[in-house]
N, C-alpha and C positions, 0 to 999 in steps of 0.2 A: 864922611865927606859929603857935602851937599853941593849940587851943581844947579844953578838957576839960569835958565835960558829964556830971554824975552824975545818973542817973535811977533810980527804983525800978522793980522789975519784971524781966522777962526780959532786958532790955538794961541792964547796970549802968554801963557807961562807954563813951564814944565819944571818940576822939582824931582830930583832923584836922590836917594840916600841909601847907603849900605849899612844895615844894622845886623851885625854878626854875619850869618849866612843868607840873610834876606835882603833883597833889593826892594825898596819902597819907592813908588813913583806916584806923583800927583800932578794934575794939570788943570788949567782953567780953559774951558771951551765956550764958544758962542752958541753952539747948538748940539743936540744929541748926536747928529750925524757926524759932526767934527770929532766928538768924543769917541764914537765908534771907529772912525778912521785911525785915530791915535792909538786906541786899544789894539786894533788889528795889526798896526805896524810894530808896536812894542811886542805883541804876542809872537809875530813872525820872527822878529830879531832874537827874542829869547828862545824860541823853538829851535833855531839854528844852533844854539849853545846847549840844548837839551836841559833846560831848566823847567821846573814845575811852576807855572804862572797862574795865579788866580787873583781877581780883583778883591780888594779889601771888603767890599760890600757883600761878597759871597762867603766870607769866612764865618764858621759857626760861632755862636756865643760860647764862652767858656762855661763849664759846669760850675755852679756856685758851691757844690758839695762833691768834690772829686773823691775817689776811693782813697782811704787812708787819712782823710782830714778829720780833726777832732771837732765834735759838735755837742751841743746841748739839746736834749730831747725834752720838749715841754710836755708835762703831764699834769693832771689835775687830781689831787687827792681830796676827798670830801672833807676830811677833818683838818688838814693842813692848808688847803688851798692850792694855788698853782706852784709847781716846783720844776726844776730842770735837772735832768740826769745826764751825767757825762757819758759820751759814747764816741765810737769811731765808725765812720762810713765804710761799709764793706763793698757795696756795689749799688748801682742804680738799676731798679727793676723796671720802671716805666718813666714817663715824663714827669710824674709827680710823686712816685713812691720810691723809697730807698730801703736798703737792708743795712742795719747798724748793729754793732756789738757794744753792749754796755760794759761798764767797768767790772761788773759782777759776772761777765761772761755770757749773758743772755743775748741771743740773736733775735732782733725784732724787725718787723716791717713797719715803717712809719711814713706818714705823709710829709712832704717837703715843707709845708707851712708850719709844722710843729718843730722844725729844726732851727737852731741858732748857731752860727759859726763861732767857734772858740779860738782864741789865739793859740798858736803852736808854742809849746813850752819845752 
């Protein structure tokens, strides 16, 4: 359900939607101060109901290679040229390094730039 409320003044439009267990709210404001006032009033109202509220802008980016996802590891063989080896992501080691297990059971640490997402079969 989406509720749209049009109001005169610094806040011109407020949209709210319930998506599963999540409440999504968006609004149009004339100034950053008006936006801060709306955020604090929404935060105070939700705090009374003991919800965990965080603005969408603060949500972390999803991991492009989560644990368990199938990937192709790009390798270069001098005789054959560039190839791709099927693997599964085990865990993320750092911002750009991951640990994967190949189909043959080898566990390798690879750079994220050498991975390609594979469709789940």
